[in-house]
C-alpha positions as CSV (number, residue, x, y, z in Angstrom):
1,M,92.3,28.2,5.6
2,I,92.4,25.2,3.4
3,A,94.4,23.1,5.1
4,A,91.9,22.5,7.7
5,W,89.3,22.3,5.3
6,M,91.2,19.4,3.4
7,I,92.2,17.5,6.3
8,Y,88.2,17.6,7.1
9,V,87.3,16.5,4.0
10,T,89.6,13.5,4.4
11,L,88.4,12.6,7.5
12,F,85.0,12.7,6.6
13,T,85.4,10.9,3.2
14,A,87.6,8.0,5.2
15,A,84.3,7.6,8.0
16,M,82.1,7.7,4.8
17,A,84.1,4.8,3.0
18,G,84.0,3.2,6.4
19,A,80.5,3.3,6.9
20,A,80.1,2.7,3.0
21,H,81.7,-0.7,3.7
22,A,80.1,-1.8,7.1
23,A,77.0,-1.3,5.1
24,E,77.5,-3.0,2.4
25,R,78.6,-6.3,3.9
26,A,75.0,-5.7,6.2
27,L,73.2,-5.4,2.4
28,R,75.0,-8.5,0.8
29,L,74.2,-10.7,4.3
30,V,70.2,-9.9,3.3
31,G,70.8,-10.8,-0.2
32,R,70.9,-7.1,-1.5
33,P,73.4,-5.1,-3.6
34,G,75.9,-3.5,-1.6
35,R,76.6,-0.8,-4.8
36,W,74.2,1.5,-3.6
37,A,75.7,1.7,-0.4
38,W,78.8,3.2,-1.7
39,L,77.1,5.5,-4.0
40,V,75.5,7.3,-0.8
41,A,78.8,7.0,0.2
42,I,80.6,9.0,-2.9
43,V,77.5,11.5,-3.1
44,L,77.9,12.7,0.4
45,S,81.4,12.5,0.4
46,G,81.0,14.9,-2.6
47,V,78.6,17.0,-1.7
48,L,78.5,17.5,2.0
49,P,81.8,19.2,2.4
50,L,80.8,21.6,-0.5
51,A,78.5,23.2,2.0
52,T,81.4,23.8,4.6
53,I,83.3,25.8,2.1
54,T,82.2,29.3,3.2
55,R,84.8,31.4,3.6
56,A,85.1,33.1,6.8
57,P,86.2,36.8,7.3
58,V,90.1,36.7,8.1
59,I,90.0,39.3,11.2
60,P,93.5,39.9,12.7
61,S,94.2,38.8,16.2
62,S,94.6,42.1,17.2
63,A,91.4,43.2,16.2
64,A,88.7,44.2,18.8
65,V,85.6,41.9,18.4
66,P,82.1,44.1,19.1
67,E,80.3,43.7,22.1
68,P,77.0,41.7,21.5
69,L,75.4,44.4,22.5
70,H,76.3,46.7,20.1
71,G,75.8,46.2,15.8
72,S,75.3,48.4,13.1
73,A,72.6,48.1,10.8
74,D,73.5,45.4,8.3
75,Q,74.6,43.0,10.7
76,P,71.9,40.3,11.1
77,W,70.3,40.3,15.2
78,T,68.0,37.8,16.3
79,V,65.9,38.6,19.8
80,I,66.3,36.5,22.7
81,T,63.7,36.2,24.8
82,S,63.5,32.8,26.8
83,G,63.9,32.7,29.8
84,L,63.7,36.7,30.3
85,P,61.2,38.4,31.6
86,S,59.0,39.9,28.7
87,A,60.2,43.2,29.0
88,S,63.3,42.9,28.6
89,A,64.6,41.4,25.4
90,L,68.9,41.1,24.2
91,R,69.8,41.6,21.2
92,V,72.4,39.2,19.8
93,P,73.9,38.9,16.8
94,L,73.2,36.0,14.5
95,A,76.7,33.7,14.0
96,T,76.7,33.4,10.2
97,T,80.6,32.5,10.1
98,V,83.4,32.0,12.5
99,P,86.3,34.3,12.4
100,I,89.6,33.1,11.8
101,A,92.7,35.0,13.0
102,A,95.0,36.1,10.4
103,G,98.9,34.5,10.1
104,T,98.4,30.9,11.6
105,A,100.6,28.3,9.9
106,L,98.1,26.8,8.5
107,S,96.9,29.7,6.4
108,A,100.8,30.0,5.1
109,L,99.4,27.1,2.8
110,D,96.2,28.5,1.2
111,V,97.8,29.1,-2.3
112,P,100.3,26.3,-3.0
113,L,97.2,24.1,-1.2
114,R,94.6,25.3,-4.0
115,L,96.9,25.1,-6.9
116,L,98.0,21.1,-6.2
117,W,93.9,20.5,-5.3
118,L,93.3,22.6,-8.8
119,A,96.3,20.3,-10.4
120,G,94.9,17.4,-8.8
121,S,91.4,18.2,-9.5
122,I,92.6,18.6,-13.5
123,A,94.6,15.3,-13.8
124,W,91.9,13.3,-12.3
125,C,89.2,14.9,-14.8
126,S,91.3,13.9,-17.5
127,L,92.3,10.6,-16.5
128,L,88.3,10.1,-16.0
129,L,87.9,11.2,-19.4
130,A,90.4,9.2,-20.9
131,T,89.1,6.2,-19.4
132,A,85.6,6.6,-20.5
133,I,86.9,7.3,-24.0
134,A,89.3,4.1,-24.0
135,L,85.9,2.2,-22.7
136,S,84.0,3.6,-25.6
137,R,85.9,2.1,-28.1
138,R,86.3,-1.3,-26.5
139,V,82.4,-1.7,-25.9
140,R,82.4,-1.1,-29.9
141,R,84.2,-4.5,-30.2
142,W,82.3,-6.7,-28.1
143,T,79.5,-8.9,-28.9
144,P,75.9,-8.6,-28.1
145,T,74.1,-11.1,-27.3
146,V,71.6,-12.5,-24.9
147,V,71.8,-14.5,-21.0
148,D,68.7,-15.6,-20.0
149,G,67.0,-12.8,-21.4
150,V,69.1,-10.2,-20.5
151,P,70.8,-8.4,-23.4
152,V,74.6,-8.5,-22.1
153,L,77.8,-7.9,-24.5
154,V,80.2,-10.4,-24.4
155,S,84.0,-9.4,-24.3
156,H,87.1,-11.8,-24.4
157,A,89.4,-10.3,-22.3
158,V,87.5,-8.0,-20.2
159,G,86.0,-9.2,-16.9
160,R,88.0,-12.5,-16.9
161,R,89.7,-13.3,-13.4
């Protein structure tokens, strides 16, 4: 269900951008640099969605779901005794994944979306690499100098308004 995950990531990233924008304005009001809010938002937008990409098993919608009191030796179990008499314990399987019904409308988009995601990622990484190479070539032509005791590079065209 890559489509549902992509929608989740898009909404999560939009929320992070909104939070970073608000944090940047608040930081600038108190005289602090706002770039750190954007750094945190970018890192969270990249790391947290990847933590959710764990694939759940696909179960046909007609498959029978096992009873919670039954299980196999390889399935993890937890014992719940809270609120129950101490002599009896209810064995409940731990929920490590959420089953997704096969054949949903969004699951039909999985392969094309994965290919599109891969192509977009390759294009984006190529653009970043080309930009880094172009910037490193430009930096070689800039004049090193010192302004207020701080070493800087001065260019004639970059950074003008």
